[in-house]
N, C-alpha and C positions, 0 to 999 in steps of 0.2 A: 453480635460482633462488636469489636471495638469501634469508636466514632472514628470517621475518616480524618485524615490530617487537616489542620487548618488550611483553607484554600489559599492558593497563591494570588497575588494581585491581578493576574491575567484573567481569573475566573470572576469577571464582573457580572452585574445583575442581568445585563444584555445577553452575555455568553450563556449565563445559566438559563434564561428564558429560552434561548435558542436550543440548548440541550433538551429541555423539557418538550419542545415542540418536535424536535427530531425523534425523541423516544416514542412519543404519542403516534406520530406518523409511521414509524417502523412497525409499532405493534398492530396498528390498524390496517395498513395497507401492503407492508412488505413481507413481515414475518409469516402470514397465512399462506404465501406463495413460494416460500423458501424450499420446501421439499420438491416442488415441481421444477424449480430451477436447478436444483442438484440432479434431478433425474435427466434433464435435457442438456445439462453441462453449460448453460449460460443464461443470462438474464435478458428478457425480451426488450428490445429496443424502446418500445412504448413506455416501459417502466422508467427509464432514464428520463423520458420527456416529462413524465409525471413528477419525478423527483426534482428535475430542474425547474419546473413550473412552481414548485413549492420554495424555491430559493435554497435548496439543500444540496446542490452539486459543488458550486464554486461560491459560497458566501462571501469569501475574502476578496473577490475581485472588485475593483473600483466600479461604481455604477456606469461610468463611461464605457467599460467593456462588458456590460451585461450582468455583473454581480450585484451584490447587495451592499457593497461598501463596508464589509465587516473587516476582520483581521484574521490573522492565521490562527488565533485562538478559536474562531468559529470553525474552521476547518479541523482543528485537533479534537474538539468535542464531537463533531460529526463522525470522525473515524473511530473515537472511542465508543460511541453508540453503535455504530455499524459493527465493530468487532464484538461488542458485548452481546449483540443479537444474532451473531454468527453470519452476518451478511458477507457476501463476496468482497474480495479486495479490488474489484474492478473500479470502484469510485475513487479509491486512493490513487491508483495508477492514472485514472483520468485527470485528477488534480495535479499530479506530477507533470503530466504532459502540458497542462494549461500554464504551468508556472514557467516552463520553458519558453513558451510564447510571451508570457507577461514580462520576463526579465530580458529576453534577447530579441523579441520580435520587433519589427518596424511598427509604426502606427497603422500602416496599411494592413500588415499581417495581423495584428490584434483585432483591428476592426472586422476583418474577414472571417476570423476563426473564433475568437473568445466569446462573443455574444451567442453564437450557435453552441458552443461547448457548454456554456452556462445554462442554456435552455434544455440541455439534454439532446439537442438534435444531432450532434456529433459527439460520439464517445471516443475519448483519446487513448492511445497506447504509446509505449516506449519500445522501440525495437533496438536493443542493444546486444544481447547474447547471441553468439553464434555457436555452431557445433563444435568448433575448435577453440573457442574463446569465450569464457564466462567471466570470472572476476578480473581477469587480465585484459582489460579494455584496450590496451595498447596493441594487442594482438589481433584486433578485428581487421577482416579482410574484405567486407563488402565494399565494392568499388563504386565510385561516382565520377564519371569522366565528363568534363565540361565540353559541350560541343554547342558553340553559339550561345543561344539564350536558353539553353537547357542543360541538364545533367542526364547522362545514361547510366542507369544504376543496375548492377548485377551482383548477385550473391544470395545469401540466406541467413535467416535468423531462427532461433528455436527458443522454446520456453517463453513465448511472449503472451503475457497476460492481456486479455482483450484482443488477441490476435485475430480472432474470427469475426468479432462484433465492432471493432473500432472503425469509425469513419475517417478518422484522422491519426496519423502515425507520425511521431518524431523518430526519425531513423538516423542511427549513427552509421555514417559512411567514411571511407578513406578517400580523401580527394587529392592526395599526394603521396609520394613514397618518403616524405620526411620522416626521420626516425622517431620512435616512440609515439606519443600521442600527438605530435605536432602535425600529423597529416590527417587528422580526424575533423570531421565537420558534421553539423546536424542539418538534415533536410527534412522538411515537412511534406507529407504526402496525403492527399485525400483519396481514400481507397476505391470509393464507388466508381465503377467502370473504368479503373485504372488498368490500361493494357499492359501486360506483362507481369502483373502482380497477381499473386495467388496465396492463399492460406491453406495449409494442410489440415487434415481431420483433427478434431479435437483430441488432445493428448489425454490418456487415462491417467489419473493422478491418485495419489494416496489420499489427499484431503483437498480442501478448497474446490470442491466439486461443482459449486455454483458459478465459478468464474472460468471462462473459456481460455484455454491455454493452447497454442498451435505453434507450428513452424510456419515461417514466411518465406516466400520465394521471390526474387526480383530477377526477371528475365529481360534485360535491355529495357528497363522501365524508363520512359522519359518524364523527367520532372523539371518544371520551369525553374530556371536559375534564380528567380525572385523568391523561391521557397526556401532559400538558405537562410538559416538563422544566424544573425550577426552580419556585419558589413563585409567581412572577409572570410575566405577559407581558413581552415586550420585552428578555429577557435573551440571546436567541439570538445576536446578533452578538458580544457579550463571550464567551459560551461557545465559539463557533467560534474566536475569536482566541486564547482560552487553550489550545485543544486542537491547534491547527494545528502548533506546534512539534513535538509528538509525531509527528503525521502525516508531517511533512517529515523527521524523523529515520528513520522507517521506509523512506521513499524513498531516503534517503542510504545507509543500511546496505546496502540491496539493491544500490545502484550500486557500492559498494566491493566487495561479494562478486562481482558480475558481472565486474567489471574484473580481479580476481585469477583467476577461473576462465577468462576468455578468454585471459589471458596464458599460463595453464598449457597450454591447448589448442594455442595458437599456437606456443609453444616446442616442444611435442611434435612438431607438424607441421613446423616449420622444420628440426628436427633429422633427420627421416626422409625428407623430400621431396627428391628429387635433381633437379638442373637443370645442364646443361652440365658433367656429371661431378663435381659436388660437392653437398653438401647446401645447402639455402637458407641455413642459419645461417652457412655459411662465406663468404657474401657480405657485404661490409661494410655495404651499405645495409640488410640485414636485421638485422644486429647492432645498428646504431644505432637503427633504428626500435624494435626490442624493448627496448633500453636506455631509450629514451624512455617507453615504455609502462610498463616495470617502475618507473621513477622515479614516474610518475604514480600507479600503483596503490599504491606504498609511501607516497606523501604522502597519498593518500586514506584509507589505512588508519589513519594516525596521526592525522589530522584527525577522522575519524568516531569513533575510539576516544575521543578527548578530549572530543568533544560527547557521547558516551553517558555518559561519567563525570559530565559537568556535568549532564546530564539527571537521573541517578540522585541526585546531590547537591542538586538543586532550584534549580540556578543557571544553567541553559542559557537565554540570553536569546532572545527571538524573532528578533532580528537574526542571531544566530549559527546559529539553526535555518535561516534563509533562506540564509545563506552556504553551509551544508552542502548544502542541497537543490539550489541552482542550480549550484554549482561541481562537485558530484559528478555531477549530471545531464549537465552539458556535457561533462565529462571522460570519463564513461562512453562517450558516444556517439563522441567523438573517438578513443578507444582502440580500441573496437569497429570503427570504420571502418578503422583502420590494421591491425588484426588481419585483418579480412575481406580487405583488399587482398593480404596476404601469403599467403593461401590461394588467391589467383588465381580462376580459374573455379569452383573447388570451393566458394569462400567465397560464391558467388551461389546455390548450391544449398541449399535448406531441409533436406535431410537432414543437413547439417552444422550443429552447435549454433552456430557463430559466426554464420551467416546468421539464425538465429532470435533470437539474443540482440540482433543489430544491429536487427532489426525491432521486437523488444519494448522496446528501449531508447529509441526515438525519442519515445515518449509521455512519458518521464521529464521532458523539458523543458516539458511542457505541463501535466499534472495536478498536483494539489497546489499550485496556483498557478503560472503560467508564470514561466519564468526572468526575463522582463522585469519582472513584478510583484516577484519576489523582490529584484532589484537596486533597485527603487523603495523597497521597505520598508527595505532596508539603508540606503539614502542618507539616509532620514528620521532615522536614528539616528546619523548622522555629526556 
């Protein structure tokens, strides 16, 4: 293969060493158990404690709040390595939930929850989507009514990653009838023993089978008012908009890593698989297809690396994050489809990584904001 693009300044020696440690840890302790997690539909809680104990859940958190004092670059390479190894998206969602607390939580809230999340004792989740409201966050209807020192929450959510296993949820609720997103707020809920809260059965999905996805139900759930994120109600929509670029970059870096891994696997297969007396790679069509895939993966890497640097510098615009999310998701699926085709019938067998990657990649164009919504948001900034 062509040499990788020159690394961006964000890929320091410390970050590179962390990547190597993560890759070795995944190969030794996580990858051998992945098939069992796919079969049961979730990752065992004890695993997250082990990952957290290795400092590989929230390495970017300040040491004050239980992290390793790293930067967002550490979380980015963590997600790259998880994606490359077909690990579930549970850890990226966990990181997103933690960042809502880090950015908007009070000192007491951070001290209460972040160290436990960093250690893997509490798996985090984000409860946004509802049966009648997906990308249109302003249409969310789950209600939280203030009653003295608590809120009474009623409603439901769907397609929630970590829904069945999360011990802590950041829930988007409507605290007033103010128009648009002005009535939305974020409430934090600890789910263990929470009366009135329940999770539905695991939803059967096309891909991402090792991450649990469920419906959530809130039946007059009482939540302490002190669990509100932010000093006042009505800040939820702005908080969501401010954090979505980080979420979308997590998706983009995973897409870039999967493209590179799929290309590696397909090159190896094409050079060893024989047809009509020669290797697949010796056919011009195969070489042309792989040349196209290599170019796409190369462009994605340069684009994503530049966006990560902008994120670390505090200058990544929401529009650029949308560009990264939609383009990488789109090209990831196209590339995987080409690679699967080159594997022929074997590519349709789920024992081959390319088949699983193909299935896992399809949702990339949907979650984190559909690709159609990404284009609309970009267009508004033209």
